[in-house]
Chimera marker file (.cmm) of the C-alpha trace (Angstrom):
<marker_set name="trace">
<marker id="1" x="37.945" y="63.787" z="57.140" r="1" g="1" b="0" radius="0.5"/>
<marker id="2" x="34.803" y="61.769" z="57.450" r="1" g="1" b="0" radius="0.5"/>
<marker id="3" x="32.034" y="63.371" z="59.837" r="1" g="1" b="0" radius="0.5"/>
<marker id="4" x="29.138" y="61.221" z="60.746" r="1" g="1" b="0" radius="0.5"/>
<marker id="5" x="26.273" y="62.556" z="62.971" r="1" g="1" b="0" radius="0.5"/>
<marker id="6" x="23.491" y="59.876" z="64.371" r="1" g="1" b="0" radius="0.5"/>
<marker id="7" x="20.338" y="61.517" z="65.367" r="1" g="1" b="0" radius="0.5"/>
<marker id="8" x="17.560" y="58.661" z="67.107" r="1" g="1" b="0" radius="0.5"/>
<marker id="9" x="13.958" y="60.247" z="66.394" r="1" g="1" b="0" radius="0.5"/>
<marker id="10" x="12.250" y="57.011" z="66.521" r="1" g="1" b="0" radius="0.5"/>
<marker id="11" x="12.492" y="55.730" z="70.415" r="1" g="1" b="0" radius="0.5"/>
<marker id="12" x="14.701" y="57.059" z="73.139" r="1" g="1" b="0" radius="0.5"/>
<marker id="13" x="14.977" y="53.321" z="74.255" r="1" g="1" b="0" radius="0.5"/>
<marker id="14" x="16.419" y="52.265" z="70.865" r="1" g="1" b="0" radius="0.5"/>
<marker id="15" x="19.992" y="51.362" z="72.030" r="1" g="1" b="0" radius="0.5"/>
<marker id="16" x="22.883" y="51.429" z="69.122" r="1" g="1" b="0" radius="0.5"/>
<marker id="17" x="26.749" y="51.580" z="68.837" r="1" g="1" b="0" radius="0.5"/>
<marker id="18" x="27.336" y="55.157" z="67.645" r="1" g="1" b="0" radius="0.5"/>
<marker id="19" x="31.502" y="53.771" z="67.351" r="1" g="1" b="0" radius="0.5"/>
<marker id="20" x="30.607" y="50.556" z="65.294" r="1" g="1" b="0" radius="0.5"/>
<marker id="21" x="27.721" y="52.722" z="62.922" r="1" g="1" b="0" radius="0.5"/>
<marker id="22" x="30.357" y="55.225" z="62.359" r="1" g="1" b="0" radius="0.5"/>
<marker id="23" x="33.215" y="52.644" z="61.604" r="1" g="1" b="0" radius="0.5"/>
<marker id="24" x="31.195" y="50.905" z="59.275" r="1" g="1" b="0" radius="0.5"/>
<marker id="25" x="30.179" y="53.981" z="57.700" r="1" g="1" b="0" radius="0.5"/>
<marker id="26" x="33.716" y="55.345" z="56.918" r="1" g="1" b="0" radius="0.5"/>
<marker id="27" x="34.770" y="51.763" z="56.193" r="1" g="1" b="0" radius="0.5"/>
<marker id="28" x="32.371" y="52.006" z="52.981" r="1" g="1" b="0" radius="0.5"/>
<marker id="29" x="32.991" y="55.421" z="52.085" r="1" g="1" b="0" radius="0.5"/>
<marker id="30" x="36.770" y="54.804" z="52.199" r="1" g="1" b="0" radius="0.5"/>
<marker id="31" x="36.810" y="51.257" z="50.223" r="1" g="1" b="0" radius="0.5"/>
<marker id="32" x="34.633" y="53.828" z="47.834" r="1" g="1" b="0" radius="0.5"/>
<marker id="33" x="37.444" y="56.190" z="47.290" r="1" g="1" b="0" radius="0.5"/>
<marker id="34" x="35.251" y="58.989" z="49.344" r="1" g="1" b="0" radius="0.5"/>
<marker id="35" x="37.698" y="60.311" z="51.849" r="1" g="1" b="0" radius="0.5"/>
<marker id="36" x="35.766" y="63.484" z="52.896" r="1" g="1" b="0" radius="0.5"/>
<marker id="37" x="32.376" y="63.395" z="53.615" r="1" g="1" b="0" radius="0.5"/>
<marker id="38" x="29.779" y="64.414" z="56.212" r="1" g="1" b="0" radius="0.5"/>
<marker id="39" x="26.358" y="62.290" z="56.527" r="1" g="1" b="0" radius="0.5"/>
<marker id="40" x="24.000" y="62.606" z="58.851" r="1" g="1" b="0" radius="0.5"/>
<marker id="41" x="22.020" y="59.083" z="59.877" r="1" g="1" b="0" radius="0.5"/>
<marker id="42" x="18.536" y="59.860" z="61.363" r="1" g="1" b="0" radius="0.5"/>
<marker id="43" x="16.742" y="57.170" z="62.814" r="1" g="1" b="0" radius="0.5"/>
<marker id="44" x="13.308" y="57.258" z="62.329" r="1" g="1" b="0" radius="0.5"/>
<marker id="45" x="9.747" y="55.002" z="61.953" r="1" g="1" b="0" radius="0.5"/>
<marker id="46" x="7.823" y="54.021" z="58.849" r="1" g="1" b="0" radius="0.5"/>
<marker id="47" x="5.044" y="57.012" z="58.790" r="1" g="1" b="0" radius="0.5"/>
<marker id="48" x="7.877" y="59.523" z="58.153" r="1" g="1" b="0" radius="0.5"/>
<marker id="49" x="9.877" y="57.864" z="55.427" r="1" g="1" b="0" radius="0.5"/>
<marker id="50" x="6.254" y="57.415" z="53.909" r="1" g="1" b="0" radius="0.5"/>
<marker id="51" x="6.005" y="60.601" z="54.156" r="1" g="1" b="0" radius="0.5"/>
<marker id="52" x="9.294" y="61.612" z="52.688" r="1" g="1" b="0" radius="0.5"/>
<marker id="53" x="8.865" y="59.206" z="49.750" r="1" g="1" b="0" radius="0.5"/>
<marker id="54" x="5.691" y="60.740" z="49.226" r="1" g="1" b="0" radius="0.5"/>
<marker id="55" x="7.170" y="64.208" z="49.440" r="1" g="1" b="0" radius="0.5"/>
<marker id="56" x="10.268" y="63.703" z="47.435" r="1" g="1" b="0" radius="0.5"/>
<marker id="57" x="9.556" y="60.832" z="45.163" r="1" g="1" b="0" radius="0.5"/>
<marker id="58" x="5.254" y="61.067" z="44.797" r="1" g="1" b="0" radius="0.5"/>
<marker id="59" x="5.467" y="57.337" z="45.677" r="1" g="1" b="0" radius="0.5"/>
<marker id="60" x="3.096" y="56.045" z="48.523" r="1" g="1" b="0" radius="0.5"/>
<marker id="61" x="5.053" y="53.046" z="49.854" r="1" g="1" b="0" radius="0.5"/>
<marker id="62" x="6.696" y="51.827" z="52.441" r="1" g="1" b="0" radius="0.5"/>
<marker id="63" x="10.280" y="51.974" z="52.952" r="1" g="1" b="0" radius="0.5"/>
<marker id="64" x="13.363" y="50.408" z="54.934" r="1" g="1" b="0" radius="0.5"/>
<marker id="65" x="15.944" y="53.418" z="53.685" r="1" g="1" b="0" radius="0.5"/>
<marker id="66" x="16.430" y="56.911" z="51.767" r="1" g="1" b="0" radius="0.5"/>
<marker id="67" x="19.483" y="58.471" z="50.742" r="1" g="1" b="0" radius="0.5"/>
<marker id="68" x="19.612" y="62.034" z="50.086" r="1" g="1" b="0" radius="0.5"/>
<marker id="69" x="22.562" y="63.939" z="48.185" r="1" g="1" b="0" radius="0.5"/>
<marker id="70" x="23.156" y="67.341" z="49.382" r="1" g="1" b="0" radius="0.5"/>
<marker id="71" x="26.655" y="68.185" z="47.827" r="1" g="1" b="0" radius="0.5"/>
<marker id="72" x="26.718" y="70.685" z="44.715" r="1" g="1" b="0" radius="0.5"/>
<marker id="73" x="28.407" y="69.208" z="41.919" r="1" g="1" b="0" radius="0.5"/>
<marker id="74" x="32.491" y="69.098" z="42.593" r="1" g="1" b="0" radius="0.5"/>
<marker id="75" x="31.752" y="69.764" z="46.770" r="1" g="1" b="0" radius="0.5"/>
<marker id="76" x="32.902" y="66.979" z="48.868" r="1" g="1" b="0" radius="0.5"/>
<marker id="77" x="30.214" y="64.332" z="49.491" r="1" g="1" b="0" radius="0.5"/>
<marker id="78" x="27.244" y="65.556" z="51.962" r="1" g="1" b="0" radius="0.5"/>
<marker id="79" x="24.460" y="63.847" z="52.586" r="1" g="1" b="0" radius="0.5"/>
<marker id="80" x="21.394" y="62.693" z="54.986" r="1" g="1" b="0" radius="0.5"/>
<marker id="81" x="20.226" y="59.139" z="55.594" r="1" g="1" b="0" radius="0.5"/>
<marker id="82" x="16.795" y="58.389" z="56.588" r="1" g="1" b="0" radius="0.5"/>
<marker id="83" x="16.383" y="54.388" z="58.581" r="1" g="1" b="0" radius="0.5"/>
<marker id="84" x="12.758" y="52.878" z="59.390" r="1" g="1" b="0" radius="0.5"/>
<marker id="85" x="13.825" y="51.608" z="62.350" r="1" g="1" b="0" radius="0.5"/>
<marker id="86" x="10.114" y="50.045" z="61.944" r="1" g="1" b="0" radius="0.5"/>
<marker id="87" x="10.745" y="48.252" z="58.471" r="1" g="1" b="0" radius="0.5"/>
<marker id="88" x="14.420" y="47.165" z="59.346" r="1" g="1" b="0" radius="0.5"/>
<marker id="89" x="12.463" y="45.378" z="62.217" r="1" g="1" b="0" radius="0.5"/>
<marker id="90" x="10.203" y="43.453" z="59.767" r="1" g="1" b="0" radius="0.5"/>
<marker id="91" x="12.722" y="42.944" z="57.019" r="1" g="1" b="0" radius="0.5"/>
<marker id="92" x="14.747" y="41.247" z="59.893" r="1" g="1" b="0" radius="0.5"/>
<marker id="93" x="11.883" y="38.632" z="60.527" r="1" g="1" b="0" radius="0.5"/>
<marker id="94" x="10.516" y="38.240" z="56.890" r="1" g="1" b="0" radius="0.5"/>
<marker id="95" x="14.399" y="37.129" z="55.856" r="1" g="1" b="0" radius="0.5"/>
<marker id="96" x="15.390" y="35.304" z="58.943" r="1" g="1" b="0" radius="0.5"/>
<marker id="97" x="17.886" y="38.079" z="59.624" r="1" g="1" b="0" radius="0.5"/>
<marker id="98" x="19.291" y="39.421" z="62.990" r="1" g="1" b="0" radius="0.5"/>
<marker id="99" x="17.768" y="42.787" z="63.594" r="1" g="1" b="0" radius="0.5"/>
<marker id="100" x="21.604" y="44.057" z="63.613" r="1" g="1" b="0" radius="0.5"/>
<marker id="101" x="22.015" y="42.628" z="60.318" r="1" g="1" b="0" radius="0.5"/>
<marker id="102" x="19.462" y="43.560" z="58.328" r="1" g="1" b="0" radius="0.5"/>
<marker id="103" x="19.781" y="47.626" z="59.930" r="1" g="1" b="0" radius="0.5"/>
<marker id="104" x="23.631" y="47.333" z="59.324" r="1" g="1" b="0" radius="0.5"/>
<marker id="105" x="22.454" y="45.873" z="55.151" r="1" g="1" b="0" radius="0.5"/>
<marker id="106" x="20.329" y="48.857" z="55.231" r="1" g="1" b="0" radius="0.5"/>
<marker id="107" x="22.797" y="51.406" z="56.612" r="1" g="1" b="0" radius="0.5"/>
<marker id="108" x="25.415" y="50.074" z="54.021" r="1" g="1" b="0" radius="0.5"/>
<marker id="109" x="22.513" y="50.198" z="50.912" r="1" g="1" b="0" radius="0.5"/>
<marker id="110" x="21.870" y="53.846" z="51.973" r="1" g="1" b="0" radius="0.5"/>
<marker id="111" x="25.892" y="55.089" z="51.941" r="1" g="1" b="0" radius="0.5"/>
<marker id="112" x="26.019" y="53.084" z="48.599" r="1" g="1" b="0" radius="0.5"/>
<marker id="113" x="23.214" y="55.162" z="47.172" r="1" g="1" b="0" radius="0.5"/>
<marker id="114" x="25.270" y="58.534" z="48.686" r="1" g="1" b="0" radius="0.5"/>
<marker id="115" x="28.246" y="57.499" z="46.626" r="1" g="1" b="0" radius="0.5"/>
<marker id="116" x="26.745" y="57.349" z="43.606" r="1" g="1" b="0" radius="0.5"/>
<marker id="117" x="25.035" y="53.327" z="43.212" r="1" g="1" b="0" radius="0.5"/>
<marker id="118" x="21.624" y="52.941" z="41.996" r="1" g="1" b="0" radius="0.5"/>
<marker id="119" x="19.060" y="50.061" z="42.171" r="1" g="1" b="0" radius="0.5"/>
<marker id="120" x="16.442" y="50.662" z="39.440" r="1" g="1" b="0" radius="0.5"/>
<marker id="121" x="17.371" y="47.789" z="37.263" r="1" g="1" b="0" radius="0.5"/>
<marker id="122" x="18.091" y="44.238" z="38.149" r="1" g="1" b="0" radius="0.5"/>
<marker id="123" x="21.890" y="44.315" z="37.248" r="1" g="1" b="0" radius="0.5"/>
<marker id="124" x="21.864" y="47.423" z="39.473" r="1" g="1" b="0" radius="0.5"/>
<marker id="125" x="20.218" y="45.691" z="42.307" r="1" g="1" b="0" radius="0.5"/>
<marker id="126" x="22.369" y="42.649" z="41.806" r="1" g="1" b="0" radius="0.5"/>
<marker id="127" x="25.611" y="45.036" z="41.724" r="1" g="1" b="0" radius="0.5"/>
<marker id="128" x="24.247" y="46.565" z="44.950" r="1" g="1" b="0" radius="0.5"/>
<marker id="129" x="23.233" y="43.336" z="47.068" r="1" g="1" b="0" radius="0.5"/>
<marker id="130" x="27.108" y="42.068" z="45.986" r="1" g="1" b="0" radius="0.5"/>
<marker id="131" x="28.471" y="45.213" z="47.676" r="1" g="1" b="0" radius="0.5"/>
<marker id="132" x="26.099" y="44.936" z="50.449" r="1" g="1" b="0" radius="0.5"/>
<marker id="133" x="27.338" y="41.692" z="51.119" r="1" g="1" b="0" radius="0.5"/>
<marker id="134" x="31.219" y="42.694" z="50.860" r="1" g="1" b="0" radius="0.5"/>
<marker id="135" x="30.660" y="44.992" z="53.528" r="1" g="1" b="0" radius="0.5"/>
<marker id="136" x="28.619" y="43.446" z="55.535" r="1" g="1" b="0" radius="0.5"/>
<marker id="137" x="31.768" y="40.581" z="55.690" r="1" g="1" b="0" radius="0.5"/>
<marker id="138" x="33.654" y="43.261" z="57.581" r="1" g="1" b="0" radius="0.5"/>
<marker id="139" x="31.256" y="44.293" z="59.899" r="1" g="1" b="0" radius="0.5"/>
<marker id="140" x="32.910" y="43.841" z="63.407" r="1" g="1" b="0" radius="0.5"/>
<marker id="141" x="30.840" y="44.450" z="66.133" r="1" g="1" b="0" radius="0.5"/>
<marker id="142" x="26.920" y="45.179" z="66.719" r="1" g="1" b="0" radius="0.5"/>
<marker id="143" x="25.382" y="48.195" z="65.653" r="1" g="1" b="0" radius="0.5"/>
<marker id="144" x="22.625" y="47.977" z="67.408" r="1" g="1" b="0" radius="0.5"/>
<marker id="145" x="22.030" y="46.711" z="71.048" r="1" g="1" b="0" radius="0.5"/>
<link id1="1" id2="2" r="1" g="1" b="0" radius="0.2"/>
<link id1="2" id2="3" r="1" g="1" b="0" radius="0.2"/>
<link id1="3" id2="4" r="1" g="1" b="0" radius="0.2"/>
<link id1="4" id2="5" r="1" g="1" b="0" radius="0.2"/>
<link id1="5" id2="6" r="1" g="1" b="0" radius="0.2"/>
<link id1="6" id2="7" r="1" g="1" b="0" radius="0.2"/>
<link id1="7" id2="8" r="1" g="1" b="0" radius="0.2"/>
<link id1="8" id2="9" r="1" g="1" b="0" radius="0.2"/>
<link id1="9" id2="10" r="1" g="1" b="0" radius="0.2"/>
<link id1="10" id2="11" r="1" g="1" b="0" radius="0.2"/>
<link id1="11" id2="12" r="1" g="1" b="0" radius="0.2"/>
<link id1="12" id2="13" r="1" g="1" b="0" radius="0.2"/>
<link id1="13" id2="14" r="1" g="1" b="0" radius="0.2"/>
<link id1="14" id2="15" r="1" g="1" b="0" radius="0.2"/>
<link id1="15" id2="16" r="1" g="1" b="0" radius="0.2"/>
<link id1="16" id2="17" r="1" g="1" b="0" radius="0.2"/>
<link id1="17" id2="18" r="1" g="1" b="0" radius="0.2"/>
<link id1="18" id2="19" r="1" g="1" b="0" radius="0.2"/>
<link id1="19" id2="20" r="1" g="1" b="0" radius="0.2"/>
<link id1="20" id2="21" r="1" g="1" b="0" radius="0.2"/>
<link id1="21" id2="22" r="1" g="1" b="0" radius="0.2"/>
<link id1="22" id2="23" r="1" g="1" b="0" radius="0.2"/>
<link id1="23" id2="24" r="1" g="1" b="0" radius="0.2"/>
<link id1="24" id2="25" r="1" g="1" b="0" radius="0.2"/>
<link id1="25" id2="26" r="1" g="1" b="0" radius="0.2"/>
<link id1="26" id2="27" r="1" g="1" b="0" radius="0.2"/>
<link id1="27" id2="28" r="1" g="1" b="0" radius="0.2"/>
<link id1="28" id2="29" r="1" g="1" b="0" radius="0.2"/>
<link id1="29" id2="30" r="1" g="1" b="0" radius="0.2"/>
<link id1="30" id2="31" r="1" g="1" b="0" radius="0.2"/>
<link id1="31" id2="32" r="1" g="1" b="0" radius="0.2"/>
<link id1="32" id2="33" r="1" g="1" b="0" radius="0.2"/>
<link id1="33" id2="34" r="1" g="1" b="0" radius="0.2"/>
<link id1="34" id2="35" r="1" g="1" b="0" radius="0.2"/>
<link id1="35" id2="36" r="1" g="1" b="0" radius="0.2"/>
<link id1="36" id2="37" r="1" g="1" b="0" radius="0.2"/>
<link id1="37" id2="38" r="1" g="1" b="0" radius="0.2"/>
<link id1="38" id2="39" r="1" g="1" b="0" radius="0.2"/>
<link id1="39" id2="40" r="1" g="1" b="0" radius="0.2"/>
<link id1="40" id2="41" r="1" g="1" b="0" radius="0.2"/>
<link id1="41" id2="42" r="1" g="1" b="0" radius="0.2"/>
<link id1="42" id2="43" r="1" g="1" b="0" radius="0.2"/>
<link id1="43" id2="44" r="1" g="1" b="0" radius="0.2"/>
<link id1="44" id2="45" r="1" g="1" b="0" radius="0.2"/>
<link id1="45" id2="46" r="1" g="1" b="0" radius="0.2"/>
<link id1="46" id2="47" r="1" g="1" b="0" radius="0.2"/>
<link id1="47" id2="48" r="1" g="1" b="0" radius="0.2"/>
<link id1="48" id2="49" r="1" g="1" b="0" radius="0.2"/>
<link id1="49" id2="50" r="1" g="1" b="0" radius="0.2"/>
<link id1="50" id2="51" r="1" g="1" b="0" radius="0.2"/>
<link id1="51" id2="52" r="1" g="1" b="0" radius="0.2"/>
<link id1="52" id2="53" r="1" g="1" b="0" radius="0.2"/>
<link id1="53" id2="54" r="1" g="1" b="0" radius="0.2"/>
<link id1="54" id2="55" r="1" g="1" b="0" radius="0.2"/>
<link id1="55" id2="56" r="1" g="1" b="0" radius="0.2"/>
<link id1="56" id2="57" r="1" g="1" b="0" radius="0.2"/>
<link id1="57" id2="58" r="1" g="1" b="0" radius="0.2"/>
<link id1="58" id2="59" r="1" g="1" b="0" radius="0.2"/>
<link id1="59" id2="60" r="1" g="1" b="0" radius="0.2"/>
<link id1="60" id2="61" r="1" g="1" b="0" radius="0.2"/>
<link id1="61" id2="62" r="1" g="1" b="0" radius="0.2"/>
<link id1="62" id2="63" r="1" g="1" b="0" radius="0.2"/>
<link id1="63" id2="64" r="1" g="1" b="0" radius="0.2"/>
<link id1="64" id2="65" r="1" g="1" b="0" radius="0.2"/>
<link id1="65" id2="66" r="1" g="1" b="0" radius="0.2"/>
<link id1="66" id2="67" r="1" g="1" b="0" radius="0.2"/>
<link id1="67" id2="68" r="1" g="1" b="0" radius="0.2"/>
<link id1="68" id2="69" r="1" g="1" b="0" radius="0.2"/>
<link id1="69" id2="70" r="1" g="1" b="0" radius="0.2"/>
<link id1="70" id2="71" r="1" g="1" b="0" radius="0.2"/>
<link id1="71" id2="72" r="1" g="1" b="0" radius="0.2"/>
<link id1="72" id2="73" r="1" g="1" b="0" radius="0.2"/>
<link id1="73" id2="74" r="1" g="1" b="0" radius="0.2"/>
<link id1="74" id2="75" r="1" g="1" b="0" radius="0.2"/>
<link id1="75" id2="76" r="1" g="1" b="0" radius="0.2"/>
<link id1="76" id2="77" r="1" g="1" b="0" radius="0.2"/>
<link id1="77" id2="78" r="1" g="1" b="0" radius="0.2"/>
<link id1="78" id2="79" r="1" g="1" b="0" radius="0.2"/>
<link id1="79" id2="80" r="1" g="1" b="0" radius="0.2"/>
<link id1="80" id2="81" r="1" g="1" b="0" radius="0.2"/>
<link id1="81" id2="82" r="1" g="1" b="0" radius="0.2"/>
<link id1="82" id2="83" r="1" g="1" b="0" radius="0.2"/>
<link id1="83" id2="84" r="1" g="1" b="0" radius="0.2"/>
<link id1="84" id2="85" r="1" g="1" b="0" radius="0.2"/>
<link id1="85" id2="86" r="1" g="1" b="0" radius="0.2"/>
<link id1="86" id2="87" r="1" g="1" b="0" radius="0.2"/>
<link id1="87" id2="88" r="1" g="1" b="0" radius="0.2"/>
<link id1="88" id2="89" r="1" g="1" b="0" radius="0.2"/>
<link id1="89" id2="90" r="1" g="1" b="0" radius="0.2"/>
<link id1="90" id2="91" r="1" g="1" b="0" radius="0.2"/>
<link id1="91" id2="92" r="1" g="1" b="0" radius="0.2"/>
<link id1="92" id2="93" r="1" g="1" b="0" radius="0.2"/>
<link id1="93" id2="94" r="1" g="1" b="0" radius="0.2"/>
<link id1="94" id2="95" r="1" g="1" b="0" radius="0.2"/>
<link id1="95" id2="96" r="1" g="1" b="0" radius="0.2"/>
<link id1="96" id2="97" r="1" g="1" b="0" radius="0.2"/>
<link id1="97" id2="98" r="1" g="1" b="0" radius="0.2"/>
<link id1="98" id2="99" r="1" g="1" b="0" radius="0.2"/>
<link id1="99" id2="100" r="1" g="1" b="0" radius="0.2"/>
<link id1="100" id2="101" r="1" g="1" b="0" radius="0.2"/>
<link id1="101" id2="102" r="1" g="1" b="0" radius="0.2"/>
<link id1="102" id2="103" r="1" g="1" b="0" radius="0.2"/>
<link id1="103" id2="104" r="1" g="1" b="0" radius="0.2"/>
<link id1="104" id2="105" r="1" g="1" b="0" radius="0.2"/>
<link id1="105" id2="106" r="1" g="1" b="0" radius="0.2"/>
<link id1="106" id2="107" r="1" g="1" b="0" radius="0.2"/>
<link id1="107" id2="108" r="1" g="1" b="0" radius="0.2"/>
<link id1="108" id2="109" r="1" g="1" b="0" radius="0.2"/>
<link id1="109" id2="110" r="1" g="1" b="0" radius="0.2"/>
<link id1="110" id2="111" r="1" g="1" b="0" radius="0.2"/>
<link id1="111" id2="112" r="1" g="1" b="0" radius="0.2"/>
<link id1="112" id2="113" r="1" g="1" b="0" radius="0.2"/>
<link id1="113" id2="114" r="1" g="1" b="0" radius="0.2"/>
<link id1="114" id2="115" r="1" g="1" b="0" radius="0.2"/>
<link id1="115" id2="116" r="1" g="1" b="0" radius="0.2"/>
<link id1="116" id2="117" r="1" g="1" b="0" radius="0.2"/>
<link id1="117" id2="118" r="1" g="1" b="0" radius="0.2"/>
<link id1="118" id2="119" r="1" g="1" b="0" radius="0.2"/>
<link id1="119" id2="120" r="1" g="1" b="0" radius="0.2"/>
<link id1="120" id2="121" r="1" g="1" b="0" radius="0.2"/>
<link id1="121" id2="122" r="1" g="1" b="0" radius="0.2"/>
<link id1="122" id2="123" r="1" g="1" b="0" radius="0.2"/>
<link id1="123" id2="124" r="1" g="1" b="0" radius="0.2"/>
<link id1="124" id2="125" r="1" g="1" b="0" radius="0.2"/>
<link id1="125" id2="126" r="1" g="1" b="0" radius="0.2"/>
<link id1="126" id2="127" r="1" g="1" b="0" radius="0.2"/>
<link id1="127" id2="128" r="1" g="1" b="0" radius="0.2"/>
<link id1="128" id2="129" r="1" g="1" b="0" radius="0.2"/>
<link id1="129" id2="130" r="1" g="1" b="0" radius="0.2"/>
<link id1="130" id2="131" r="1" g="1" b="0" radius="0.2"/>
<link id1="131" id2="132" r="1" g="1" b="0" radius="0.2"/>
<link id1="132" id2="133" r="1" g="1" b="0" radius="0.2"/>
<link id1="133" id2="134" r="1" g="1" b="0" radius="0.2"/>
<link id1="134" id2="135" r="1" g="1" b="0" radius="0.2"/>
<link id1="135" id2="136" r="1" g="1" b="0" radius="0.2"/>
<link id1="136" id2="137" r="1" g="1" b="0" radius="0.2"/>
<link id1="137" id2="138" r="1" g="1" b="0" radius="0.2"/>
<link id1="138" id2="139" r="1" g="1" b="0" radius="0.2"/>
<link id1="139" id2="140" r="1" g="1" b="0" radius="0.2"/>
<link id1="140" id2="141" r="1" g="1" b="0" radius="0.2"/>
<link id1="141" id2="142" r="1" g="1" b="0" radius="0.2"/>
<link id1="142" id2="143" r="1" g="1" b="0" radius="0.2"/>
<link id1="143" id2="144" r="1" g="1" b="0" radius="0.2"/>
<link id1="144" id2="145" r="1" g="1" b="0" radius="0.2"/>
</marker_set>
């Protein structure tokens, strides 16, 4: 069973489609051979993600997504994905994408981190981008409204 929860800590006026976010998340997880998972998706702001980056990674940089694996070894996948809506908006503008497409890409990216992918090296980044593109093609409906 896959359990996805979504928390909006960004702004009560942010509209999103729970069903579509959960569907995309489940699609990525099952495609990556994870049929049991508990994931919390937290929609937040740049300032909060920056504070997490400082606290847990000792880096003072802005980021659009941070993923934390919470499971113990050999347990089912459990994690948290924090998404900076501020950075998703900025990325959408910078890359001439829709907000929905950029949000979807960032969500997929966070899920891929939880499933074990990294993006430290050039080759790892290339692999993750290819997977993001693959899963974006499967997107069926808007995640954010």
